N, C-alpha and C positions, 0 to 999 in steps of 0.2 A: 493247396492254396486256399485263400479266403476270398469270398466275394467282397465287393466294396461295402455292402451292408454289414457283413460279419466283421470286417476290419474296423468299421466305424464303432461297432459295439465294443470290440476289444480295446480300442483306443479311447473310448468314451468321448467321441467327437461326432460330428455330423457327416453325412455323405457329401454335402456341399463343400465342406472343408477339404475333404480328401480329393474331390474333383479339382478344387483350386490348386492344391499342392501338386497334383499331377500335371495340370495345364501349365504351371509355372516351372515345372521341372524340379521342384523342391523334393517331392516324394513321388517319383513316377511309378505307376502300376507296373508290375513285372510282366503282366500280359493283358492285352486288350483284345477282346473277341472282334475280329474284323467284320463280322456280320451284325452282331448286336451292339457292339461298342461297350459291352460290359467290361469293367475293370476288375482285375484280380491281383491279390497281394500275397506275399509270403511272410512267415512268422518273424524273420529277422527285421522286417520293416517296422514292426511294432516298437522296437527300441529306437529305430531311426526317428519315428514320430515323437517318441519321448524326448529325444534330443532337441527336436524342433520346438516343442512346447517349453522346454527348459530355457532355451535361448530366447524365446519370446518373453519369458518372465524376467530375463535380464534387461529387457528394454529394446532388444533388436527388432528391426522390421524384417519382413520376409526377404527383402532384397539383401539386407545385411547378413541374414542367416545364409543365404546362398553364397555370399562373399566369404563367410567364415568356412563353409564347406569346401570352397575352392582354394582357401588359403593354405599354403604349405605349412607343415608342422613347425618349421624353423622360424616362421614369422608370426605364429600365433601369439607369442608374448606381447609383441608390439601391437597386434590387433586388440588384445584385451586391455592393454594399457590405455589405448585410445578410448575404448568403451568405458573404462573406469573414469577417465576425464569427463566424458559426456555425462555419466551418472552423477559425478560430483557436482557438475554444473547444474544439473536438474535439481539436486538436493539444495544447492544454494538458492536457486530460483524459488523453490518451494518454501524455503525458510524466509526468504524476502516477502513472498506472498503472505505467509503467516504473520509476519511482523506488521504488514499493512492491515490485515484483518484485525489484529489486536489493537492497532492504533485507532481504527474506526470504532471499535468497541469502546475504547476509552473515551473517544470523543462523544459518542452517544450517551455514555454514562455521565459525562460532564454536562451534556445538554439536558439530560433529565434532572441533574442537580440544579441547573440554572432555572428550570421551570419551577422547582420547589421554592426558589427565592424570589420569583416574580411578585412585585407589588408588596413585598414584605420588608422593604428597607435594606440598609447596608448589612453586610455580614462579613465574617472573617474566614479565611481559609489558608491552610498551609500549602505552599507550593515548593516543588523540587523537580525542576525539569531543565533540559538543555534546549535553547532556541538558537536559530540561525537568523541573524539580523543584518540588514543593510540600510544605509542612509537613503533617504529620498532626495532626489536631485531636482524635482519639480514640485511646486506648491500643490498640496492636496489637503482639502478640508473635509469634515464630515458631510458637507453638502454636495461634494463632488462624487462622481463615479470613479472609484479607484482602480478599476480593473487593469488599466494599462500599467500602473505602477506595480501592482501585484504580479502581473504577467512577467515582468522583467525578472523578479526574484524567482518565480516559478521556473522560468526557462533556465536560469543559472543553476538551480537545484537539480533539475532533470538532466542537464548536460553533465553535471558532476556525479550523477548516479544516485542522487538523493531523490526524495519524493515529497512534494509540498502537500501538507495536510489541508483539509477542506475547511478553511476559515479565512476571514479577513482579520489581520492583526496589525495594529499600529501603536506608536508611542507619540506623545506630544508633551510639551512642558506643562508643569503644574503651576498655574497662575489663575487669577481672576479674569474671566473673559466677559465682555459685554454683549458680544454677538457671536453666533456660531461661525461666521466667516473668519473670525480672528484666530480660530484654532488652526494651526498648521501642523500636520503630521511630520515628524522628523525622521522616523524610520518605520520600516515594516519588518515583520519577523514571522518565522514559522517554527513549529516544534520539530526538533531533530529526530528523525526516525532511524537513520543508519549511521555508520562511522566512516563513510567514504571521505577521502580528501576533498577539501573545498577550495575554490578560487580565493585569492587574497582579498578581494573586495567584500567577501562575506565574513562575518564575525560570529563566533559561537559564544554565547553567554549562558551563564548558569543562574537561572532564576530560583532562588531558594529563600525561604523565610515566610513570614506571616503577611498576608495582604488583606487590606480592607476593600471590599468589593460591593458592587451594586449591579443588579441584573434588570434588564427591561427589554421589551420588544422594540426592535429598531424603529425609530421615528425621529426624523430631524426636527420636528416641531417641538418635541419635548426633551431633546437631547441635552440642551444647555441646562434645563431645570434638573435633570438627573445628575449632571456633572456637579452642579452646585450642591445637591444633596450629599454627594460623596465628599466634597470639600468640607461641608459642615460637620459631617460625621468624623472626619479626620482631625478636627481641631483638638480633641482631648488626647491625641496621640502625639507626643513631642518628637517621636522618632519617625514620623511620617515623612516620606521622601518621594520626590519625583524620579522619573517621569510618570505620567499617567499611561496606563496600559489599556488599550481598547481591543477587545476580541469579539468577533461576531461569527456565529455558527448558523448554518442553514438548518431550518426545521425539516425541509424536504429536499432531497437531491434534485428533483425535477421541477421545482417551483420556487426558484430564487427571485425571479421577477426583478423589481427595482429595489430590492433590499427589504421589502416589507415582511418577507418570510424568514427573518433572521432574529435570533436572540443575541443580545449584546451584553457584555460584561465590562464595566469600567473598574479599574482597580489601582490602588496605591500601596506601596510597600510600607508597612508600619513596624516591622521587626525582622531581624536577621540581616544578612548581607548577600546581595547578588553580585556576581562578578562577570 
């Protein structure tokens, strides 16, 4: 027989792990000295330990391994079919998490690109993305706090299994405005991340083509002037069409405040077709 220390060396594990397996009945010592409490093992238990580690690598907990040990051979296929389903769900969750990570990386890349365009006037960019949009039922202007309107769309997306990306996005009609309060957002939208079915009140649109854009740090006192700069830059483009797209991205996750820590991009489509 082997002492618990020898068994730990042979199995490349710790004495504490073997004590735990003994206490839970997963790998009981074949003999325990009644006076000293020392545990002793036999050589056949080395393979039993290997089985335990193998099952752990498949994602089973110690309790599930005990269940597997107690499961009759005839029902093992069903047991492993269930474990396969759990593993596949874990893979889907990991893939979803990876998509979220990639989405945030793309958003940060876009934010860095916006910083390059700050105070450098209008610029053009090619867009090809799917967005989920819904009309706004209550009046919202750039001077308002839009969180309640955005929260409705966010809730609908989360309920449907989608995930709202971290931005404020709105559309409004392209026209000459004399005052900021005259601008009324007509819809709010989010970039689509997944392909889950959506409720009927949400519409998926394909934004693709060339857009004329202007980036600035969010500021309601200069918003209208920036918008007029965009309209002036669009005059030489006969194919320029509305609506106007407004997208604002947070500079820091934990410091959004009253909107001052956002970079905003206004854009008009000047080429291609969105659907």
